[in-house]
C-alpha positions in Angstrom: -3.6 30.2 20.4 -7.4 30.5 19.6 -6.8 29.6 15.8 -4.9 26.5 17.0 -7.7 26.2 18.9 -9.8 23.7 16.6 -6.6 21.6 16.0 -5.7 20.8 19.9 -8.5 19.0 19.9 -8.7 17.0 17.4 -5.1 16.0 17.7 -6.7 15.6 21.5 -9.8 12.9 20.4 -7.3 11.5 17.8 -5.1 10.3 20.6 -7.3 9.0 22.7 -8.6 6.6 19.7 -4.6 5.9 19.5 -3.7 2.1 19.5 -0.7 2.2 17.7 -0.3 -2.0 18.8 -3.7 -2.8 16.9 -2.2 -0.8 14.2 1.5 -2.7 13.7 -0.1 -5.9 14.4 -3.1 -5.5 11.6 0.3 -4.0 8.8 2.2 -7.8 9.9 -0.8 -9.7 9.7 -1.8 -8.5 6.5 2.2 -8.8 5.4 2.6 -12.2 5.9 -0.9 -13.0 4.7 0.5 -11.3 1.3 -2.8 -9.0 1.1 -2.0 -7.9 -2.6 -2.9 -4.4 -1.4 -0.8 -4.1 1.0 2.3 -5.0 -1.2 1.5 -2.9 -3.5 1.4 0.4 -1.4 4.8 -1.2 0.6 6.4 -1.0 -2.8 5.3 2.1 -3.7 6.7 3.6 -0.3 9.7 1.4 -0.6 9.1 -0.2 2.6 8.1 -4.2 2.1 11.5 -4.9 3.2 11.3 -3.5 6.6 8.5 -4.7 7.4 8.9 -8.4 6.3 11.5 -8.1 9.1 9.4 -6.9 11.2 7.0 -10.2 10.2 10.3 -12.3 11.4 10.6 -10.4 14.3 8.2 -7.5 15.7 10.9 -5.6 18.2 12.5 -5.0 14.7 9.2 -2.7 13.7 10.2 0.2 12.4 8.9 3.7 14.0 5.4 4.7 12.1 6.7 7.9 10.8 9.0 6.1 8.8 5.5 4.1 6.7 3.6 7.4 7.1 5.8 10.3 5.5 6.9 8.2 2.5 2.8 7.8 2.3 2.3 11.5 2.3 5.2 12.4 -0.8 3.8 9.7 -2.7 0.4 11.1 -2.8 -0.6 7.6 -1.0 -2.4 8.8 1.9 -5.8 7.8 1.5 -8.4 6.5 4.1 -8.4 4.0 2.0 -4.8 3.0 2.6 -4.8 4.0 5.1 -6.9 1.2 7.0 -5.2 -1.3 4.8 -2.0 -1.0 5.9 -3.0 -0.3 9.9 -6.9 -1.4 9.9 -8.1 2.0 10.9 -7.0 5.4 10.4 -8.1 5.9 14.1 -5.4 3.6 14.9 -3.2 6.2 13.5 -5.0 9.5 13.7 -2.8 11.4 15.9 0.2 10.6 13.8 -1.6 12.1 10.4 -2.8 15.0 12.0 1.1 15.9 13.6 2.9 15.3 10.4 0.5 14.7 7.6 -0.5 18.5 7.5 2.9 20.3 7.6 3.7 18.9 4.6 1.9 21.5 2.6 2.8 24.5 5.5 6.2 23.7 6.5 5.8 23.9 10.4 7.3 26.6 11.9 11.2 25.2 13.0 10.7 24.9 16.8 7.9 22.7 16.7 7.5 19.1 16.9 6.4 18.0 13.7 8.9 20.8 12.3 11.8 18.6 13.3 10.2 15.1 12.8 9.2 16.2 9.2 13.2 18.5 8.3 14.2 14.7 8.3 12.1 14.0 5.2 11.5 16.5 3.3 14.1 18.1 1.0 14.9 21.6 0.2 17.2 22.5 -2.7 18.6 25.7 -0.5 18.3 23.7 2.6 20.5 21.8 4.2 18.7 18.4 6.0 19.4 15.6 7.2 19.2 12.2 5.3 15.9 10.5 5.9 16.9 7.3 7.8 17.6 4.6 5.4 17.5 0.8 5.7 20.5 -1.0 6.0 20.3 -3.6 2.8 21.8 -6.4 4.5 19.1 -6.6 8.1 16.8 -4.2 7.5 17.0 -2.5 10.5 15.9 1.9 10.3 18.4 4.4 11.1 17.4 7.7 12.2 21.1 9.1 11.6 21.2 6.9 8.3 23.3 4.5 7.5 26.3 4.7 5.9 26.5 4.5 2.0 28.9 1.7 0.1 31.6 3.9 -0.6 32.4 2.6 -3.7 28.5 2.5 -5.9 26.4 4.4 -3.1 23.9 2.5 -4.6 22.8 0.9 -0.4 23.7 1.8 3.0 24.7 -0.6 5.9 24.3 -0.3 9.9 27.2 -2.0 9.9 30.5 -3.1 9.0 29.5 -6.1 10.0 26.3 -6.6 8.4 28.6 -5.0 4.6 30.7 -8.0 4.9 27.6 -10.7 4.5 26.2 -8.8 2.2 29.0 -8.0 -0.1 28.8 -11.6 -2.0 25.3 -10.4 -3.2 26.2 -7.1 -3.8 29.1 -7.4 -5.9 27.8 -7.3 -9.3 25.6 -4.2 -8.9 28.3 -2.8 -7.4 30.7 -3.6 -10.3 27.7 -2.4 -13.0 26.9 0.8 -10.7 30.2 1.6 -11.7 30.5 0.6 -15.5 32.2 -2.5 -14.9 32.1 -6.2 -16.2 30.8 -8.1 -13.7 32.8 -12.0 -13.9 30.6 -15.0 -14.6 32.5 -16.0 -11.4 31.0 -13.5 -8.5 27.6 -13.4 -10.6 26.9 -17.3 -9.8 28.6 -16.9 -6.6 25.8 -14.0 -5.8 23.1 -16.2 -7.4 23.5 -18.9 -4.9 24.2 -16.3 -2.1 20.5 -15.0 -2.8 18.8 -18.2 -3.4 20.5 -19.6 -0.1 18.8 -16.9 1.4 15.6 -17.3 -0.3 15.4 -20.8 0.8 16.0 -20.0 5.0 13.6 -17.1 4.6 11.2 -19.8 3.2 11.8 -22.2 5.8 11.5 -19.3 8.5 8.3 -18.6 7.4 6.9 -22.2 7.8 7.9 -22.6 11.1 
């Protein structure tokens, strides 16, 4: 217990400085302004789509762990990158202390941090819960994991409805992943659907 006191005091101070609403607002603003460094980081941790969805509707902003943990896993959680994404390190410092310090030294199984991070860390000899996956159609991140396409296993969906909506776009990639030939009509339909979606997104941003 005595050895954990410094960390406890540090965590308490960090929580007092925490400001997650400001961190969220900063990331959404940076994304809308297409800040090059922010876009690069989000692409590297595969979070650009879920942040895009949040920029359209703030109620769909993902859990911070869905962004912070991949940052640690890819060794991108520098103060500079944290400030680019969230404005100030102090806004999210308590989350960094809670999760980040556990990556090099896994926490006890009964700790809260251990329970959270076990979803993200892979050990070949232990079966773990899958990391949250984002729905290929709506971008929703599910802690329980979305269901993968049964044919190619390369994308996931939060519901059957989203899978049906995304099928015209996904179908060519699904066929390619299975080593099958993609008919021209299917490829053309997918391209038209992508262009329609892009146009809809551009219209939404202009409004």
